[in-house]
PyMOL Python script that loads the backbone (N, CA, C, O; Angstrom):
from pymol import cmd

cmd.read_pdbstr("""\
ATOM      1  N   UNK A   1     269.133  -0.948   8.555  1.00  0.00           N
ATOM      2  CA  UNK A   1     269.006   0.443   8.164  1.00  0.00           C
ATOM      3  C   UNK A   1     267.569   0.692   7.717  1.00  0.00           C
ATOM      4  O   UNK A   1     266.927  -0.188   7.144  1.00  0.00           O
ATOM      5  N   UNK A   2     267.082   1.875   7.978  1.00  0.00           N
ATOM      6  CA  UNK A   2     265.720   2.249   7.598  1.00  0.00           C
ATOM      7  C   UNK A   2     265.582   2.284   6.086  1.00  0.00           C
ATOM      8  O   UNK A   2     266.565   2.400   5.354  1.00  0.00           O
ATOM      9  N   UNK A   3     264.341   2.180   5.639  1.00  0.00           N
ATOM     10  CA  UNK A   3     264.076   2.234   4.208  1.00  0.00           C
ATOM     11  C   UNK A   3     264.146   3.664   3.686  1.00  0.00           C
ATOM     12  O   UNK A   3     263.994   4.629   4.434  1.00  0.00           O
ATOM     13  N   UNK A   4     264.380   3.768   2.391  1.00  0.00           N
ATOM     14  CA  UNK A   4     264.425   5.034   1.670  1.00  0.00           C
ATOM     15  C   UNK A   4     263.057   5.276   1.041  1.00  0.00           C
ATOM     16  O   UNK A   4     262.524   4.398   0.362  1.00  0.00           O
ATOM     17  N   UNK A   5     262.487   6.455   1.258  1.00  0.00           N
ATOM     18  CA  UNK A   5     261.234   6.779   0.567  1.00  0.00           C
ATOM     19  C   UNK A   5     261.596   7.283  -0.828  1.00  0.00           C
ATOM     20  O   UNK A   5     262.382   8.219  -0.975  1.00  0.00           O
ATOM     21  N   UNK A   6     261.014   6.652  -1.854  1.00  0.00           N
ATOM     22  CA  UNK A   6     261.323   6.947  -3.247  1.00  0.00           C
ATOM     23  C   UNK A   6     260.059   7.326  -3.995  1.00  0.00           C
ATOM     24  O   UNK A   6     259.042   6.637  -3.908  1.00  0.00           O
ATOM     25  N   UNK A   7     260.130   8.431  -4.734  1.00  0.00           N
ATOM     26  CA  UNK A   7     259.033   8.832  -5.610  1.00  0.00           C
ATOM     27  C   UNK A   7     259.577   9.125  -6.998  1.00  0.00           C
ATOM     28  O   UNK A   7     260.578   9.825  -7.152  1.00  0.00           O
ATOM     29  N   UNK A   8     258.903   8.578  -8.010  1.00  0.00           N
ATOM     30  CA  UNK A   8     259.216   8.843  -9.411  1.00  0.00           C
ATOM     31  C   UNK A   8     257.989   9.502 -10.020  1.00  0.00           C
ATOM     32  O   UNK A   8     256.903   8.923 -10.036  1.00  0.00           O
ATOM     33  N   UNK A   9     258.173  10.728 -10.523  1.00  0.00           N
ATOM     34  CA  UNK A   9     257.066  11.532 -11.019  1.00  0.00           C
ATOM     35  C   UNK A   9     257.384  12.016 -12.430  1.00  0.00           C
ATOM     36  O   UNK A   9     258.516  12.399 -12.722  1.00  0.00           O
ATOM     37  N   UNK A  10     256.375  11.995 -13.302  1.00  0.00           N
ATOM     38  CA  UNK A  10     256.477  12.597 -14.640  1.00  0.00           C
ATOM     39  C   UNK A  10     255.416  13.701 -14.710  1.00  0.00           C
ATOM     40  O   UNK A  10     254.580  13.804 -13.812  1.00  0.00           O
ATOM     41  N   UNK A  11     255.438  14.520 -15.752  1.00  0.00           N
ATOM     42  CA  UNK A  11     254.397  15.540 -15.874  1.00  0.00           C
ATOM     43  C   UNK A  11     252.979  14.950 -15.935  1.00  0.00           C
ATOM     44  O   UNK A  11     252.010  15.638 -15.613  1.00  0.00           O
ATOM     45  N   UNK A  12     252.855  13.688 -16.343  1.00  0.00           N
ATOM     46  CA  UNK A  12     251.547  13.057 -16.501  1.00  0.00           C
ATOM     47  C   UNK A  12     251.047  12.298 -15.284  1.00  0.00           C
ATOM     48  O   UNK A  12     249.840  12.187 -15.068  1.00  0.00           O
ATOM     49  N   UNK A  13     251.991  11.764 -14.475  1.00  0.00           N
ATOM     50  CA  UNK A  13     251.530  10.858 -13.414  1.00  0.00           C
ATOM     51  C   UNK A  13     252.595  10.596 -12.368  1.00  0.00           C
ATOM     52  O   UNK A  13     253.779  10.871 -12.564  1.00  0.00           O
ATOM     53  N   UNK A  14     252.136  10.055 -11.253  1.00  0.00           N
ATOM     54  CA  UNK A  14     253.019   9.523 -10.228  1.00  0.00           C
ATOM     55  C   UNK A  14     253.278   8.070 -10.607  1.00  0.00           C
ATOM     56  O   UNK A  14     252.368   7.243 -10.559  1.00  0.00           O
ATOM     57  N   UNK A  15     254.520   7.755 -10.986  1.00  0.00           N
ATOM     58  CA  UNK A  15     254.858   6.420 -11.470  1.00  0.00           C
ATOM     59  C   UNK A  15     255.056   5.454 -10.303  1.00  0.00           C
ATOM     60  O   UNK A  15     254.588   4.316 -10.345  1.00  0.00           O
ATOM     61  N   UNK A  16     255.755   5.916  -9.260  1.00  0.00           N
ATOM     62  CA  UNK A  16     256.022   5.060  -8.108  1.00  0.00           C
ATOM     63  C   UNK A  16     256.194   5.917  -6.865  1.00  0.00           C
ATOM     64  O   UNK A  16     256.802   6.986  -6.915  1.00  0.00           O
ATOM     65  N   UNK A  17     255.662   5.443  -5.764  1.00  0.00           N
ATOM     66  CA  UNK A  17     255.869   6.056  -4.463  1.00  0.00           C
ATOM     67  C   UNK A  17     255.903   4.922  -3.461  1.00  0.00           C
ATOM     68  O   UNK A  17     254.873   4.317  -3.166  1.00  0.00           O
ATOM     69  N   UNK A  18     257.105   4.625  -2.926  1.00  0.00           N
ATOM     70  CA  UNK A  18     257.248   3.450  -2.073  1.00  0.00           C
ATOM     71  C   UNK A  18     258.497   3.581  -1.222  1.00  0.00           C
ATOM     72  O   UNK A  18     259.392   4.369  -1.528  1.00  0.00           O
ATOM     73  N   UNK A  19     258.548   2.804  -0.156  1.00  0.00           N
ATOM     74  CA  UNK A  19     259.752   2.692   0.660  1.00  0.00           C
ATOM     75  C   UNK A  19     260.556   1.514   0.129  1.00  0.00           C
ATOM     76  O   UNK A  19     260.037   0.404   0.010  1.00  0.00           O
ATOM     77  N   UNK A  20     261.828   1.758  -0.190  1.00  0.00           N
ATOM     78  CA  UNK A  20     262.678   0.749  -0.823  1.00  0.00           C
ATOM     79  C   UNK A  20     264.026   0.702  -0.116  1.00  0.00           C
ATOM     80  O   UNK A  20     264.318   1.539   0.739  1.00  0.00           O
ATOM     81  N   UNK A  21     264.846  -0.283  -0.477  1.00  0.00           N
ATOM     82  CA  UNK A  21     266.181  -0.423   0.104  1.00  0.00           C
ATOM     83  C   UNK A  21     267.175   0.537  -0.546  1.00  0.00           C
ATOM     84  O   UNK A  21     267.910   1.237   0.150  1.00  0.00           O
ATOM     85  N   UNK A  22     267.197   0.570  -1.899  1.00  0.00           N
ATOM     86  CA  UNK A  22     268.157   1.393  -2.622  1.00  0.00           C
ATOM     87  C   UNK A  22     267.635   1.670  -4.025  1.00  0.00           C
ATOM     88  O   UNK A  22     266.884   0.880  -4.595  1.00  0.00           O
ATOM     89  N   UNK A  23     268.056   2.825  -4.572  1.00  0.00           N
ATOM     90  CA  UNK A  23     267.724   3.189  -5.945  1.00  0.00           C
ATOM     91  C   UNK A  23     269.011   3.648  -6.624  1.00  0.00           C
ATOM     92  O   UNK A  23     269.778   4.424  -6.054  1.00  0.00           O
ATOM     93  N   UNK A  24     269.244   3.164  -7.849  1.00  0.00           N
ATOM     94  CA  UNK A  24     270.386   3.606  -8.648  1.00  0.00           C
ATOM     95  C   UNK A  24     269.830   4.455  -9.788  1.00  0.00           C
ATOM     96  O   UNK A  24     269.026   3.987 -10.594  1.00  0.00           O
ATOM     97  N   UNK A  25     270.277   5.721  -9.841  1.00  0.00           N
ATOM     98  CA  UNK A  25     269.784   6.650 -10.859  1.00  0.00           C
ATOM     99  C   UNK A  25     270.876   6.956 -11.876  1.00  0.00           C
ATOM    100  O   UNK A  25     272.053   7.036 -11.523  1.00  0.00           O
ATOM    101  N   UNK A  26     270.483   7.132 -13.161  1.00  0.00           N
ATOM    102  CA  UNK A  26     271.461   7.430 -14.211  1.00  0.00           C
ATOM    103  C   UNK A  26     271.725   8.941 -14.305  1.00  0.00           C
ATOM    104  O   UNK A  26     271.104   9.632 -15.112  1.00  0.00           O
ATOM    105  N   UNK A  27     272.629   9.439 -13.492  1.00  0.00           N
ATOM    106  CA  UNK A  27     272.969  10.854 -13.526  1.00  0.00           C
ATOM    107  C   UNK A  27     273.825  11.194 -14.731  1.00  0.00           C
ATOM    108  O   UNK A  27     274.456  10.314 -15.317  1.00  0.00           O
ATOM    109  N   UNK A  28     273.849  12.460 -15.102  1.00  0.00           N
ATOM    110  CA  UNK A  28     274.644  12.876 -16.258  1.00  0.00           C
ATOM    111  C   UNK A  28     276.139  12.716 -16.009  1.00  0.00           C
ATOM    112  O   UNK A  28     276.918  12.638 -16.959  1.00  0.00           O
ATOM    113  N   UNK A  29     276.548  12.666 -14.745  1.00  0.00           N
ATOM    114  CA  UNK A  29     277.971  12.489 -14.428  1.00  0.00           C
ATOM    115  C   UNK A  29     278.279  11.085 -13.930  1.00  0.00           C
ATOM    116  O   UNK A  29     279.353  10.837 -13.383  1.00  0.00           O
ATOM    117  N   UNK A  30     277.336  10.166 -14.120  1.00  0.00           N
ATOM    118  CA  UNK A  30     277.526   8.784 -13.705  1.00  0.00           C
ATOM    119  C   UNK A  30     276.356   8.287 -12.884  1.00  0.00           C
ATOM    120  O   UNK A  30     275.488   9.062 -12.485  1.00  0.00           O
ATOM    121  N   UNK A  31     276.339   6.996 -12.634  1.00  0.00           N
ATOM    122  CA  UNK A  31     275.263   6.405 -11.842  1.00  0.00           C
ATOM    123  C   UNK A  31     275.487   6.693 -10.373  1.00  0.00           C
ATOM    124  O   UNK A  31     276.623   6.745  -9.901  1.00  0.00           O
ATOM    125  N   UNK A  32     274.380   6.881  -9.647  1.00  0.00           N
ATOM    126  CA  UNK A  32     274.434   7.135  -8.208  1.00  0.00           C
ATOM    127  C   UNK A  32     273.534   6.153  -7.495  1.00  0.00           C
ATOM    128  O   UNK A  32     272.354   6.031  -7.825  1.00  0.00           O
ATOM    129  N   UNK A  33     274.080   5.454  -6.521  1.00  0.00           N
ATOM    130  CA  UNK A  33     273.301   4.565  -5.672  1.00  0.00           C
ATOM    131  C   UNK A  33     272.864   5.333  -4.434  1.00  0.00           C
ATOM    132  O   UNK A  33     273.699   5.866  -3.703  1.00  0.00           O
ATOM    133  N   UNK A  34     271.559   5.391  -4.197  1.00  0.00           N
ATOM    134  CA  UNK A  34     271.007   6.164  -3.093  1.00  0.00           C
ATOM    135  C   UNK A  34     270.344   5.219  -2.108  1.00  0.00           C
ATOM    136  O   UNK A  34     269.505   4.399  -2.483  1.00  0.00           O
ATOM    137  N   UNK A  35     270.734   5.343  -0.829  1.00  0.00           N
ATOM    138  CA  UNK A  35     270.124   4.575   0.250  1.00  0.00           C
ATOM    139  C   UNK A  35     269.667   5.545   1.336  1.00  0.00           C
ATOM    140  O   UNK A  35     270.012   6.726   1.307  1.00  0.00           O
ATOM    141  N   UNK A  36     268.896   5.044   2.285  1.00  0.00           N
ATOM    142  CA  UNK A  36     268.443   5.873   3.403  1.00  0.00           C
ATOM    143  C   UNK A  36     269.661   6.488   4.092  1.00  0.00           C
ATOM    144  O   UNK A  36     270.689   5.829   4.247  1.00  0.00           O
ATOM    145  N   UNK A  37     269.544   7.736   4.499  1.00  0.00           N
ATOM    146  CA  UNK A  37     270.632   8.417   5.186  1.00  0.00           C
ATOM    147  C   UNK A  37     271.614   9.107   4.261  1.00  0.00           C
ATOM    148  O   UNK A  37     272.585   9.704   4.726  1.00  0.00           O
ATOM    149  N   UNK A  38     271.375   9.034   2.945  1.00  0.00           N
ATOM    150  CA  UNK A  38     272.280   9.682   1.987  1.00  0.00           C
ATOM    151  C   UNK A  38     272.284  11.189   2.224  1.00  0.00           C
ATOM    152  O   UNK A  38     271.258  11.767   2.583  1.00  0.00           O
ATOM    153  N   UNK A  39     273.422  11.816   2.026  1.00  0.00           N
ATOM    154  CA  UNK A  39     273.544  13.266   2.157  1.00  0.00           C
ATOM    155  C   UNK A  39     272.675  13.954   1.099  1.00  0.00           C
ATOM    156  O   UNK A  39     272.435  13.381   0.036  1.00  0.00           O
ATOM    157  N   UNK A  40     272.200  15.173   1.373  1.00  0.00           N
ATOM    158  CA  UNK A  40     271.438  15.907   0.367  1.00  0.00           C
ATOM    159  C   UNK A  40     272.234  15.983  -0.937  1.00  0.00           C
ATOM    160  O   UNK A  40     273.451  16.165  -0.936  1.00  0.00           O
ATOM    161  N   UNK A  41     271.509  15.840  -2.045  1.00  0.00           N
ATOM    162  CA  UNK A  41     272.177  15.667  -3.332  1.00  0.00           C
ATOM    163  C   UNK A  41     271.191  16.002  -4.439  1.00  0.00           C
ATOM    164  O   UNK A  41     269.993  15.750  -4.307  1.00  0.00           O
ATOM    165  N   UNK A  42     271.690  16.566  -5.526  1.00  0.00           N
ATOM    166  CA  UNK A  42     270.851  16.807  -6.699  1.00  0.00           C
ATOM    167  C   UNK A  42     271.681  16.567  -7.947  1.00  0.00           C
ATOM    168  O   UNK A  42     272.857  16.928  -8.001  1.00  0.00           O
ATOM    169  N   UNK A  43     271.059  15.950  -8.958  1.00  0.00           N
ATOM    170  CA  UNK A  43     271.737  15.715 -10.227  1.00  0.00           C
ATOM    171  C   UNK A  43     270.722  15.759 -11.358  1.00  0.00           C
ATOM    172  O   UNK A  43     269.537  15.491 -11.160  1.00  0.00           O
ATOM    173  N   UNK A  44     271.199  16.097 -12.534  1.00  0.00           N
ATOM    174  CA  UNK A  44     270.363  15.961 -13.728  1.00  0.00           C
ATOM    175  C   UNK A  44     270.484  14.514 -14.199  1.00  0.00           C
ATOM    176  O   UNK A  44     271.489  13.847 -13.955  1.00  0.00           O
ATOM    177  N   UNK A  45     269.448  14.050 -14.872  1.00  0.00           N
ATOM    178  CA  UNK A  45     269.423  12.664 -15.353  1.00  0.00           C
ATOM    179  C   UNK A  45     269.742  12.602 -16.832  1.00  0.00           C
ATOM    180  O   UNK A  45     269.408  13.505 -17.600  1.00  0.00           O
ATOM    181  N   UNK A  46     270.394  11.518 -17.214  1.00  0.00           N
ATOM    182  CA  UNK A  46     270.540  11.197 -18.626  1.00  0.00           C
ATOM    183  C   UNK A  46     269.504  10.115 -18.927  1.00  0.00           C
ATOM    184  O   UNK A  46     268.964   9.494 -18.012  1.00  0.00           O
ATOM    185  N   UNK A  47     269.239   9.898 -20.177  1.00  0.00           N
ATOM    186  CA  UNK A  47     268.318   8.825 -20.553  1.00  0.00           C
ATOM    187  C   UNK A  47     268.924   7.497 -20.122  1.00  0.00           C
ATOM    188  O   UNK A  47     270.102   7.238 -20.368  1.00  0.00           O
ATOM    189  N   UNK A  48     268.127   6.665 -19.484  1.00  0.00           N
ATOM    190  CA  UNK A  48     268.625   5.374 -19.010  1.00  0.00           C
ATOM    191  C   UNK A  48     267.621   4.701 -18.110  1.00  0.00           C
ATOM    192  O   UNK A  48     266.441   5.054 -18.101  1.00  0.00           O
ATOM    193  N   UNK A  49     268.091   3.731 -17.354  1.00  0.00           N
ATOM    194  CA  UNK A  49     267.228   2.957 -16.462  1.00  0.00           C
ATOM    195  C   UNK A  49     267.502   3.299 -15.013  1.00  0.00           C
ATOM    196  O   UNK A  49     268.653   3.410 -14.589  1.00  0.00           O
ATOM    197  N   UNK A  50     266.419   3.467 -14.255  1.00  0.00           N
ATOM    198  CA  UNK A  50     266.505   3.537 -12.801  1.00  0.00           C
ATOM    199  C   UNK A  50     266.362   2.110 -12.306  1.00  0.00           C
ATOM    200  O   UNK A  50     265.491   1.375 -12.771  1.00  0.00           O
ATOM    201  N   UNK A  51     267.209   1.709 -11.366  1.00  0.00           N
ATOM    202  CA  UNK A  51     267.124   0.375 -10.763  1.00  0.00           C
ATOM    203  C   UNK A  51     266.615   0.534  -9.337  1.00  0.00           C
ATOM    204  O   UNK A  51     267.237   1.221  -8.527  1.00  0.00           O
ATOM    205  N   UNK A  52     265.493  -0.094  -9.028  1.00  0.00           N
ATOM    206  CA  UNK A  52     264.860   0.005  -7.716  1.00  0.00           C
ATOM    207  C   UNK A  52     265.025  -1.333  -7.000  1.00  0.00           C
ATOM    208  O   UNK A  52     264.502  -2.354  -7.447  1.00  0.00           O
ATOM    209  N   UNK A  53     265.750  -1.320  -5.894  1.00  0.00           N
ATOM    210  CA  UNK A  53     265.964  -2.521  -5.077  1.00  0.00           C
ATOM    211  C   UNK A  53     265.027  -2.451  -3.872  1.00  0.00           C
ATOM    212  O   UNK A  53     265.193  -1.599  -2.998  1.00  0.00           O
ATOM    213  N   UNK A  54     264.054  -3.339  -3.830  1.00  0.00           N
ATOM    214  CA  UNK A  54     263.103  -3.336  -2.714  1.00  0.00           C
ATOM    215  C   UNK A  54     263.699  -3.951  -1.452  1.00  0.00           C
ATOM    216  O   UNK A  54     263.247  -3.662  -0.344  1.00  0.00           O
ATOM    217  N   UNK A  55     264.718  -4.802  -1.620  1.00  0.00           N
ATOM    218  CA  UNK A  55     265.407  -5.394  -0.472  1.00  0.00           C
ATOM    219  C   UNK A  55     266.891  -5.514  -0.798  1.00  0.00           C
ATOM    220  O   UNK A  55     267.304  -5.377  -1.950  1.00  0.00           O
ATOM    221  N   UNK A  56     267.678  -5.771   0.233  1.00  0.00           N
ATOM    222  CA  UNK A  56     269.129  -5.855   0.050  1.00  0.00           C
ATOM    223  C   UNK A  56     269.526  -7.045  -0.812  1.00  0.00           C
ATOM    224  O   UNK A  56     270.560  -7.002  -1.479  1.00  0.00           O
ATOM    225  N   UNK A  57     268.733  -8.096  -0.813  1.00  0.00           N
ATOM    226  CA  UNK A  57     269.101  -9.309  -1.535  1.00  0.00           C
ATOM    227  C   UNK A  57     268.290  -9.536  -2.802  1.00  0.00           C
ATOM    228  O   UNK A  57     268.556 -10.482  -3.544  1.00  0.00           O
ATOM    229  N   UNK A  58     267.304  -8.681  -3.060  1.00  0.00           N
ATOM    230  CA  UNK A  58     266.426  -8.877  -4.207  1.00  0.00           C
ATOM    231  C   UNK A  58     267.016  -8.366  -5.506  1.00  0.00           C
ATOM    232  O   UNK A  58     267.986  -7.608  -5.520  1.00  0.00           O
ATOM    233  N   UNK A  59     266.406  -8.799  -6.594  1.00  0.00           N
ATOM    234  CA  UNK A  59     266.761  -8.312  -7.922  1.00  0.00           C
ATOM    235  C   UNK A  59     266.080  -6.965  -8.143  1.00  0.00           C
ATOM    236  O   UNK A  59     264.976  -6.747  -7.643  1.00  0.00           O
ATOM    237  N   UNK A  60     266.719  -6.057  -8.886  1.00  0.00           N
ATOM    238  CA  UNK A  60     266.108  -4.735  -9.070  1.00  0.00           C
ATOM    239  C   UNK A  60     264.982  -4.743 -10.100  1.00  0.00           C
ATOM    240  O   UNK A  60     264.985  -5.526 -11.050  1.00  0.00           O
ATOM    241  N   UNK A  61     264.023  -3.849  -9.883  1.00  0.00           N
ATOM    242  CA  UNK A  61     263.056  -3.500 -10.908  1.00  0.00           C
ATOM    243  C   UNK A  61     263.699  -2.365 -11.689  1.00  0.00           C
ATOM    244  O   UNK A  61     264.325  -1.492 -11.089  1.00  0.00           O
ATOM    245  N   UNK A  62     263.562  -2.353 -13.004  1.00  0.00           N
ATOM    246  CA  UNK A  62     264.130  -1.257 -13.781  1.00  0.00           C
ATOM    247  C   UNK A  62     263.020  -0.466 -14.444  1.00  0.00           C
ATOM    248  O   UNK A  62     262.021  -1.019 -14.905  1.00  0.00           O
ATOM    249  N   UNK A  63     263.220   0.842 -14.478  1.00  0.00           N
ATOM    250  CA  UNK A  63     262.263   1.751 -15.094  1.00  0.00           C
ATOM    251  C   UNK A  63     263.054   2.679 -16.015  1.00  0.00           C
ATOM    252  O   UNK A  63     263.946   3.393 -15.557  1.00  0.00           O
ATOM    253  N   UNK A  64     262.734   2.672 -17.301  1.00  0.00           N
ATOM    254  CA  UNK A  64     263.411   3.547 -18.259  1.00  0.00           C
ATOM    255  C   UNK A  64     262.915   4.977 -18.055  1.00  0.00           C
ATOM    256  O   UNK A  64     261.712   5.216 -17.945  1.00  0.00           O
ATOM    257  N   UNK A  65     263.857   5.928 -18.006  1.00  0.00           N
ATOM    258  CA  UNK A  65     263.504   7.335 -17.873  1.00  0.00           C
ATOM    259  C   UNK A  65     264.231   8.154 -18.934  1.00  0.00           C
ATOM    260  O   UNK A  65     265.296   7.772 -19.420  1.00  0.00           O
ATOM    261  N   UNK A  66     263.630   9.285 -19.278  1.00  0.00           N
ATOM    262  CA  UNK A  66     264.297  10.245 -20.156  1.00  0.00           C
ATOM    263  C   UNK A  66     264.314  11.587 -19.444  1.00  0.00           C
ATOM    264  O   UNK A  66     263.290  12.080 -18.972  1.00  0.00           O
ATOM    265  N   UNK A  67     265.497  12.156 -19.382  1.00  0.00           N
ATOM    266  CA  UNK A  67     265.682  13.486 -18.829  1.00  0.00           C
ATOM    267  C   UNK A  67     265.133  13.683 -17.435  1.00  0.00           C
ATOM    268  O   UNK A  67     264.485  12.799 -16.874  1.00  0.00           O
ATOM    269  N   UNK A  68     265.401  14.855 -16.882  1.00  0.00           N
ATOM    270  CA  UNK A  68     264.847  15.212 -15.593  1.00  0.00           C
ATOM    271  C   UNK A  68     265.909  15.448 -14.540  1.00  0.00           C
ATOM    272  O   UNK A  68     267.073  15.708 -14.843  1.00  0.00           O
ATOM    273  N   UNK A  69     265.469  15.350 -13.281  1.00  0.00           N
ATOM    274  CA  UNK A  69     266.314  15.626 -12.125  1.00  0.00           C
ATOM    275  C   UNK A  69     266.070  14.590 -11.044  1.00  0.00           C
ATOM    276  O   UNK A  69     264.996  13.992 -10.975  1.00  0.00           O
ATOM    277  N   UNK A  70     267.073  14.382 -10.200  1.00  0.00           N
ATOM    278  CA  UNK A  70     266.927  13.559  -9.008  1.00  0.00           C
ATOM    279  C   UNK A  70     267.386  14.389  -7.825  1.00  0.00           C
ATOM    280  O   UNK A  70     268.424  15.049  -7.886  1.00  0.00           O
ATOM    281  N   UNK A  71     266.608  14.355  -6.739  1.00  0.00           N
ATOM    282  CA  UNK A  71     266.958  15.111  -5.540  1.00  0.00           C
ATOM    283  C   UNK A  71     266.829  14.225  -4.314  1.00  0.00           C
ATOM    284  O   UNK A  71     265.817  13.551  -4.123  1.00  0.00           O
ATOM    285  N   UNK A  72     267.875  14.232  -3.480  1.00  0.00           N
ATOM    286  CA  UNK A  72     267.841  13.547  -2.198  1.00  0.00           C
ATOM    287  C   UNK A  72     267.700  14.621  -1.128  1.00  0.00           C
ATOM    288  O   UNK A  72     268.460  15.590  -1.099  1.00  0.00           O
ATOM    289  N   UNK A  73     266.725  14.438  -0.255  1.00  0.00           N
ATOM    290  CA  UNK A  73     266.521  15.358   0.864  1.00  0.00           C
ATOM    291  C   UNK A  73     266.193  14.529   2.099  1.00  0.00           C
ATOM    292  O   UNK A  73     266.251  13.300   2.062  1.00  0.00           O
ATOM    293  N   UNK A  74     265.851  15.202   3.188  1.00  0.00           N
ATOM    294  CA  UNK A  74     265.493  14.473   4.406  1.00  0.00           C
ATOM    295  C   UNK A  74     264.224  13.649   4.204  1.00  0.00           C
ATOM    296  O   UNK A  74     263.967  12.728   4.979  1.00  0.00           O
ATOM    297  N   UNK A  75     263.420  13.958   3.176  1.00  0.00           N
ATOM    298  CA  UNK A  75     262.199  13.206   2.871  1.00  0.00           C
ATOM    299  C   UNK A  75     262.473  11.948   2.060  1.00  0.00           C
ATOM    300  O   UNK A  75     261.607  11.078   1.971  1.00  0.00           O
ATOM    301  N   UNK A  76     263.663  11.830   1.465  1.00  0.00           N
ATOM    302  CA  UNK A  76     263.993  10.674   0.648  1.00  0.00           C
ATOM    303  C   UNK A  76     264.475  11.096  -0.722  1.00  0.00           C
ATOM    304  O   UNK A  76     265.043  12.177  -0.878  1.00  0.00           O
ATOM    305  N   UNK A  77     264.251  10.246  -1.722  1.00  0.00           N
ATOM    306  CA  UNK A  77     264.679  10.490  -3.097  1.00  0.00           C
ATOM    307  C   UNK A  77     263.462  10.778  -3.957  1.00  0.00           C
ATOM    308  O   UNK A  77     262.508  10.000  -3.991  1.00  0.00           O
ATOM    309  N   UNK A  78     263.510  11.910  -4.653  1.00  0.00           N
ATOM    310  CA  UNK A  78     262.460  12.263  -5.609  1.00  0.00           C
ATOM    311  C   UNK A  78     263.097  12.400  -6.977  1.00  0.00           C
ATOM    312  O   UNK A  78     264.075  13.129  -7.147  1.00  0.00           O
ATOM    313  N   UNK A  79     262.535  11.693  -7.961  1.00  0.00           N
ATOM    314  CA  UNK A  79     262.992  11.792  -9.338  1.00  0.00           C
ATOM    315  C   UNK A  79     261.863  12.431 -10.135  1.00  0.00           C
ATOM    316  O   UNK A  79     260.739  11.931 -10.161  1.00  0.00           O
ATOM    317  N   UNK A  80     262.186  13.551 -10.788  1.00  0.00           N
ATOM    318  CA  UNK A  80     261.256  14.233 -11.676  1.00  0.00           C
ATOM    319  C   UNK A  80     261.758  13.981 -13.094  1.00  0.00           C
ATOM    320  O   UNK A  80     262.731  14.599 -13.528  1.00  0.00           O
ATOM    321  N   UNK A  81     261.105  13.085 -13.809  1.00  0.00           N
ATOM    322  CA  UNK A  81     261.548  12.675 -15.144  1.00  0.00           C
ATOM    323  C   UNK A  81     260.634  13.242 -16.210  1.00  0.00           C
ATOM    324  O   UNK A  81     259.440  13.439 -15.980  1.00  0.00           O
ATOM    325  N   UNK A  82     261.204  13.505 -17.385  1.00  0.00           N
ATOM    326  CA  UNK A  82     260.382  13.954 -18.522  1.00  0.00           C
ATOM    327  C   UNK A  82     259.401  12.866 -18.928  1.00  0.00           C
ATOM    328  O   UNK A  82     258.248  13.154 -19.251  1.00  0.00           O
ATOM    329  N   UNK A  83     259.858  11.601 -18.914  1.00  0.00           N
ATOM    330  CA  UNK A  83     258.992  10.468 -19.172  1.00  0.00           C
ATOM    331  C   UNK A  83     259.582   9.242 -18.495  1.00  0.00           C
ATOM    332  O   UNK A  83     260.777   9.179 -18.207  1.00  0.00           O
ATOM    333  N   UNK A  84     258.706   8.263 -18.248  1.00  0.00           N
ATOM    334  CA  UNK A  84     259.134   7.016 -17.610  1.00  0.00           C
ATOM    335  C   UNK A  84     258.368   5.861 -18.220  1.00  0.00           C
ATOM    336  O   UNK A  84     257.159   5.942 -18.435  1.00  0.00           O
ATOM    337  N   UNK A  85     259.097   4.771 -18.499  1.00  0.00           N
ATOM    338  CA  UNK A  85     258.487   3.583 -19.084  1.00  0.00           C
ATOM    339  C   UNK A  85     257.965   2.639 -18.030  1.00  0.00           C
ATOM    340  O   UNK A  85     257.863   2.984 -16.853  1.00  0.00           O
ATOM    341  N   UNK A  86     257.641   1.464 -18.463  1.00  0.00           N
ATOM    342  CA  UNK A  86     257.104   0.424 -17.589  1.00  0.00           C
ATOM    343  C   UNK A  86     258.212  -0.179 -16.723  1.00  0.00           C
ATOM    344  O   UNK A  86     259.384  -0.161 -17.099  1.00  0.00           O
ATOM    345  N   UNK A  87     257.831  -0.709 -15.568  1.00  0.00           N
ATOM    346  CA  UNK A  87     258.781  -1.412 -14.716  1.00  0.00           C
ATOM    347  C   UNK A  87     259.008  -2.800 -15.280  1.00  0.00           C
ATOM    348  O   UNK A  87     258.122  -3.389 -15.899  1.00  0.00           O
ATOM    349  N   UNK A  88     260.207  -3.313 -15.058  1.00  0.00           N
ATOM    350  CA  UNK A  88     260.538  -4.662 -15.527  1.00  0.00           C
ATOM    351  C   UNK A  88     261.027  -5.515 -14.377  1.00  0.00           C
ATOM    352  O   UNK A  88     261.355  -6.685 -14.572  1.00  0.00           O
TER     353      UNK A  88
END
""", "prot")
cmd.dss("prot")
cmd.show_as("cartoon", "prot")
cmd.util.cbc("prot")
cmd.orient("prot")
């Protein structure tokens, strides 16, 4: 399957822009796993960790986020967060 283009943006900076295997976002109604080909989707975020999987078998990188929105479109997944911490 093709990679998912993922961008994480805060008011201060572009935190990440990369092609990845999957991203799990902490939505207000639960966690959502997003992969390439996902249907258009939008959710508000709760404070928590985004998990970025660069490959199907790799361990995720986690990035703490507070508030914001996540949108899936034909361009990929864009997360607009109020703030984002360091990757782990």
